[in-house]
N, C-alpha and C positions, 0 to 999 in steps of 0.2 A: 609663293612669291617668285615673280619672274626673274630669271637670271640676267644680270646686266651684260650687255653686249657692246663692244666698242664700235663707235661710228667710224666713218671713213677718215675723219680727222684724228682718230685715236682716242677720243673722249668717250667714256662709258656713260650711257644714258639709259635710264630705266624705261622711258617712253619708247625709245627705239626698240628695246628688247620686247616690250609689250606688243608693238605693232608687228614685229617679225614673227613672234610666236602666234599672234593672231592670224597672220597670213597663212601660216602653216596649218593652223586649226581650221581655217575656212576651207582649205583644199581637202583636208582629211574629212571634214563634215560633208563636203560635196561628194566624196566617194561613198560615204554612208548613204547619202540621198539617192545616189544611183543604184546602190544595192537594194534599197527599199523599193524603189520604183520597179526594178527587175522582179522583185518578189511579188508584185501585184499581177504579174503575168500579162496575158493579152488584154486585160482590163485597162492597163495603162497604154492608151492609144491616142496620143494628142495629135491634133491636126497641124499644130505649129511645129514645123520641121526643126526649129532651133532647140526643142526640148525632147526630141526623141532620144531613146537610149543611146543610139549611135552618136548623136550630136553631143550628148552629155559626156560620153566617154572621151570624145575628142577634146572637149573643153578641159576635162580633168587632166588628160595627158599634157596638154599645153601649159596648164597652170603648174603642174608638178615639175615640168621641165623648166619653167620660169624660175621657180624657187631654187632648183638645182644650179641654174646658171648664175643666180645671184650669189649663192654660196661660193661657187668657183671664182667669180670675179672679186668677191670680197676677200677671199683667201689670197688671191694673187696681189690685190692691193696691199694687204698687210705685209706680204713678202717683199714687194719692191720698196715699201716704206722702210721696213727694217734694214734692207740692203743699203738704201740711201743713208740711213742714220749711221750705220757702221762705217761706211765709206767716208762720210763727211767728218767723222771724228778726227781724222788726220789732216784736214784742210788747214785749220788755224796753226797747228804746230809746223806744218810744212811751210806756210807763209813766213813764219818766224825764222825758219832755217834759210829760206831764200834771202831774207833781209840780212842775216848774218853773213851769208856767202857773198852778197853784194858789197857789204862793208869790208870783208876780208880781201876782196878783189881790188881794193884801193879806190872805191868810188868817192868822189868829192862830196862836199857838204850839200851842194845843189842837187846832185843825183839822189843822195840819201833823203833829202827833204821831200822830193817828189814821191819817192818810193814809200816813205813813212806815211804820207797822206793816203796812199792806196791801202797800205797795210792796216791803218786805223779803221778803214771801212770793213775790212775782213774781220778784224778782232772785235769790232763793236765798241771801240774806245774813242774818247774825245782827245783833242789836242790839249796839252796841259794848260795852255792859255791862248787867248786870241792875240794875233799879231797886230800891233798898231803901227801906223806910218807917221813918221815925224820928219818931214823934209827939211826942217830948219836945223836939225842936228846931224852932224856927220859922225858916223861910227864905223869901225872896221868891219867889213863884211867879206865873206869868201867870194872870190871870183872863180869862174869856171873855165874849163877848156873843152873843146869839142870832143875830146876823147874821154872826158870825165876823170881827168887826172887829179893831182893833189891841189891843195888850196894855198893861196897867198893872201896875206892881209894887206889891204889898201884902204885908204880913207875915201869913202864914197857915201853917197846918200843912201838911206836905208830903204829907199823904194826898191821893190823886188827886182833882182837882176833878170836879164833876159834868159829865157830857157836855153840850155845848152843844146847843141845840134843833135845829140843822141836822145834827147827827151821828146816824148810825144807832144805835138803842138797843143793838143787839147787838155793837157795836164796843167793844173794851176800850180804855180810856184809857191805861192803863199799858203801855208796850211790853214784850213778852215774847220769850223765845227762840224763834226760828223754825227748825224742822228744815230743813236743806239738802236733805233728801230730798223735800220737797214741791214737786217740779218736774216731775211727770208732766203730760202735756198736759191731762188732765181738771182737774187742780188749777190749772194756769196759766190755763185758761179761766175757772174759777170766781173766781180772785183778780182777774183783769182785770175781770170783770163787777162784782165788788165795788168796785173802785176807781172805775170809771165811775159806778156808782150813788152812791158816796159824794160825788164832786165835783159830781154833779148836784144834790145837796141844798144846795150852797153858792151863795147867790144871786149873789155877785160873780164866780163863775167863768163868764166869757163871753168867751173869747179870740177874737181876730179871725182867727186861723189856722183854716182850714176843717177840717183833720184833727183839731184839738183841740176842736172844738165838740161838745157833748154828743150832739147828734143823730147826728153822724158817728161818734162814739166808740161809740154803740150799734150802729150798722151794722157797724163794725169788729168789735165783740164778737160779733155774730151770725155774721160770716164765720169767726171763729175756731171758734165752736161747730160750724158747718156742716162745716168742714174736718176737725175732729176726729171728728165723727159719721160722715163719709164713710169714714174709715179703719176705724172700728168696723164699719160695714156691710160694707165690703170684706173685712175679716177673717172675718166670719161667713160671707159667701158663699164665700170660699176654703176655709174649714174644712168647710162643707157639701159642696162639690164634692169635697174629698178623701175625705170619708166615703162619698159615692156611688161614687167610684172604687174605694175599698177593697171595698165590697160587690160591685161588678160583677166585680172580679178575684179576690177572696179569700173570698167567702161560702162557708162549708163545705159547702153543699148545691148552690148554683147558680152559684158563682163560676167564672171562666174557668179557673183552675188546677185546680179540682176536676173540671170537665168534661173538661179535657185528660187527667186521670188515667183517667177513664171511657172516653174514646176509645181510649187506649192499651190498657186492659184488654180492650176489645172486639176490637181488632185482634189482640191476643195470642190471644184465644179463637177468633177466626174463622180466622186464618191459621197459628197455632202460634207457640210461643216461639222457634223456630229459623228462622222464615220471614224472608225479606228484607223483607217488608212491616212486620213487627213491629220488626225492627232499624232500619228507616228511621224509624219514628215514635218508637221508644224513644230515639233519639239526640237528639231535640228536647227541650231542657231547659226547665223552668219553675221559678221560685223564688218563694216566698211572702214578701212584705214586709208585716208587720202592725205599725203604729205602736203603741207601748206608751204608758204614761202620760207618760213623759219624751220630748219631741220629738226628742231626739238618738239614741234607741235604737230598733232595729227587731228584731223576731223574724224570723229567716230559716229557711226550710226549702227543700230542693231536691227537685223532682219530675223524675224521669227518664222 
């Protein structure tokens, strides 16, 4: 039974394991084919330069290197994914600390409202309820100051107050529903950077705790971006390596499996279909594994 192997996304799939072990088996069988052809001595003398012993050895070396490269790229991908997972564990708790530090700095209700909207994106939570506007009713609402100071109750319309000078102009004052699906690593990085940028505009935000200072938060945000980009780069490298392996093994004109077919055809023509030489190479099987558009499905064909 084939051992399950994790895919680039981290999910274990039996089919992926089957194809990977099949690729390795193809390369090992190709080496066996070369050894058999060498054993035929000078009688193995094809006119096709692509199936000479020297050419076959080059194909084997390239195929073996392709498999090694995939292992290297896959191991690196797993490493950077794990590194990112460990690093991002602290993102949400850190955002919660930032919110508490902002409140402790005396931020007014307007400032906290905007910050909470950003933090909800990070935490993946929704607002407790949607805000409705009723211009016919006057209720006390907090007014803001440019410096984000304290609040005073005055009777005004409940239409959202103007954003204070320290708030980013693109930030909505009224809280809105946040999709819990906005939790991809790209979005987490963007939301965290938005929160750091927002609190940096509030003059009174200057906590004594080193990890909460704006300069260090910017460094932390950069580390999140770097870790996330490292995964993207590793994924691209892994996919590129897989494409190169597929071409080396399964190119319809020059791939290892196609060349194996041509070697068998030559042995059949040179020694005869009933010859022990042909029976020897004919017994060496090769299978084609070509990844389709869906990562969990493969097209298989067998070459005898």
